[in-house]
N, C-alpha and C positions, 0 to 999 in steps of 0.2 A: 740303131734300133729300128726295126721295120714298123711303120705306122699300121695300126689296125691289129697288130699282134699283141695279145694280152700278156702282161708282165706277171710272172709268178710272184705271189706275195712271199717275202722271206720267211723262213721257218725260225720261230723264236724259242730260245731256251731261257727259262727263268731260273736263276740261281738264288736260293734262299738260305742264308746261314742261320742256324738255330742253336739255341742253348737254353733248355728248360722253358719252352714257349708253348706248352700244351694248351693254355687258355687263349693265346693270341692267334695261333696258326689257323684255326677254323675261319676267322674273319678274313685273313689274308687269302687263303685258298678260295674262299667264296667269291672274291672280287676278280679272280683271274679270267681274262677273256676266253671264250670258248675255242678260238682257233689257235691257241698256243701249241707249239710242237711238243715241248716237254717241260716238265717242272722238276728241278733238281733240288732236293733238300739236303743240305750239308750239315750234318749233326756233329756238335762238339761234345759228344759224350753226355748227353742230357740224362739226368737222373729222374726225370718225370716221364710222362707218357707222350712226349712230343711226337716221336716217330710213329707210335701206334695210332694216335689220334689222326695224324696227317694221312697215313695209309688207309685208314678207314674212310676218310672223306674222299681221297683221291687214290684209288687202287693202282693207277698207272704211274704213280710217283716214283721217281728214281732217287733212292736214298744213298748218300755217300757219307762215309765217316771221315772226318778231317784228320790229317796226319799229325798235326801239332795243336797248338792252342791259338786262340785269337781270331777275330773276324777276317783279317787279311789272309791267314792260312786257309780259312774256310772258303773264301772266294777263290783262292788259287786252286783248291781241290775241285770246286764246282766248275771253274772254267775248263779245267783239264777233262772233265767228264762230259761237257756240253757237246752236242752234235748238230745244233741248229746253225742257221746262217748268222743269226743275231743273238747276242747274250744280253739279258736284262738283269741287273742287280736289284733285288728287292729285299728289304728288311722284314724280319718275321714278327716285329712287335706291333704292326698295324699302323706305323707312321707313314709309310709309303703306300699309295693306292695303285695296285696292279692294273686297275681299269685305265690308267693313264698311259700304259705301254704303247697303244697304237699311235699316240701323239709323238712319242720318241721315235718309233719305227718310221713314221712319216718323214721325220727330219733326216734319217739315214737314207731313205729312198730318194729324197730330194737332193742328196749330194754330200751329206756329212759323213765323216768316218766315225765320229763319236758324238752321241747326244747326251748332254750333261744337264741334269736337273738344276733349276734355280728357284729358290723361294722368294727372291727379291726382284720379280718382274711382273708385269701385268698378267693376271691369270694365275699367279702363284701366291704363296703365303705360308704361314705356319701358325698352328695352334699350340705349339710345343716349345719353341725357342725362348729362352730366358733373356733378360737384358744383358747379363754377363756373357752368355754364349754368343749373342748377336754382335756385341762389341768385339769379342775375340775373333769371330768369324770375319768381321770387316777388316780388322788389322791383318789377319793372316792372308786374306784374299788380296789385300793391297800389296803385301810383301811378295806374295807369289807372282802377281802381275808384273811388278817391277823386275823381279829376277828372271822371269821367263817370257817377258814381252807378250803377255796375254791381256785380255780385257774381261775377265770373269766377274760376275756379280756375286757369286756364291761358291766358295771353294769347298767348304766343309759340309757338303750335302751328298749323301751316298747313293742317290737314285741316278744310275747311269745305264745307258744302253748303247751297245757298240757292235760293229761287225766282228764275228768270231775270228776272222783272218788276222785281226790285230792283237790277238792274245800274246803271241811271241814278243810284240813290242813292249807289252806291260812287264814282262820278265818276272812274274810272280813265281815263287818256288813252292811246289806242292810235295816235295820229297819229304821223307820221314827220318831225320837224323835221330840218333839215340840220345834223347834229352829227358830229364825229369820234368814232371808237370810243374814243379815249383821254379824251374829255371826261367830267367828273364826272356821275354818275347824277342824273337829275332826281328830285324828291321823289316817293316812291312807286314808283320803278323798282327799288329794291333789296329786301332781305329785310324791310324795315320795312313792306312792303305789307300784311301781315296786320294789323298794328296800325292802319294807315291805314284799312283796311276796317272795323275794329271801332270806330274813332273815328266814322266816318260812319254806321255802323249805330246806334250809341248816340245820336248827335245827331238821327237821323231817328226815334228811338223805336221801332225795330223789335223784334218779339218774338223773343227768342233762347232756344234750348234748348242746354245743354251736353250733349254725347253722349260717353260713355266710349269711349276709343280706345287702342289699343296701338301705340306707336312702336317700330319695329324699327331695328337698326343698319343703316347704309348697307351694301349688299351688296358693291359694288366701288368703288374710288376714294376720293377725299377730298373732303369738303364744302367749298364756297367760303365758307361762313358764318364770320365772324370775331366772336367773342363780344363783344369790346370795341368794335370799329368799328361793328358792326351794332347793338349795344346803345345806342350814342350816337345813331344814326339813329332808333331807336325812341323814345328820350326826346324828341328834337326833334319827332317826329311827334305825340306825346302833347301836348306843350306848344303847338305851333303850332296844333293843332286847337281850342284853347281861345279863340283870338283871335276876338272878336266873337260868341262863343256864350254864351248865358245858360242856366245850369243850370236844369232844370225843378224845380218845387216837389216833385214826386214822381218817384222813380226810374223810368226806363223798365223795362218788364217783362222779367224774366229767368225763363223758365219752369223748372219742376223738371227735374232730370236725367232724360234718357230712359234707361229701364232697359235694360241690355244683353241682347240676345237669345241670346248665346252667349259662351263664354269665348274670349279671344284665342288663336289657334292659331299654332304655329310655321310659318314658310314651308317649303314642300316644295321643297328645292333639290337 
């Protein structure tokens, strides 16, 4: 790189999976930084005014209809539609603050392939996690670290930002097989998708930086996540990923925590 030559900031695509979030989506869109390249709303056949409300707030919104059911499939569809250099995964319930995205992007620019949010580091935290979920997350994170030679502090947190060039590594399926809505979710279509992503990131040996992040309580409504049911799906994902994989002699690189650039602020509601 030539000294004195300005480096172009990467273009960021935000992918937001939604399902009946018309009351929450205004808060999320209001917190998006001004210099974001595109915002992709992936709708899971909402029966409320989620899409209409979002388009009224942000006319430049790219709306994508997911091909199957579940958060994992929604993310796959959003990743396929993204055109930016970087993809940011942001939940639509108000739990993740889009204003933190520059912190994640800075970690990528500094050398990481993948920037992973963590609630359990200085500068991070949670106003939402229950004692049961915290214990379950700790056990699942420890299991994952042993199996894949990582040193994560927080496996089950869905705030992730990564270079778009690594979408093929994640191997998520956005195709649309002929299936009834009542049929069981395919592998990776549910909340276990974050674990599946990190299984494939670890197996590919990508460089990961954990970035402190603050998780807020859902603003309106009730989460579809079930700690026991989805915890079982996470365990299955961890175990199934080991099939046919040989652990490397050396652990894949996990870069030092990215220092927070500001203290988590409360939502302005």
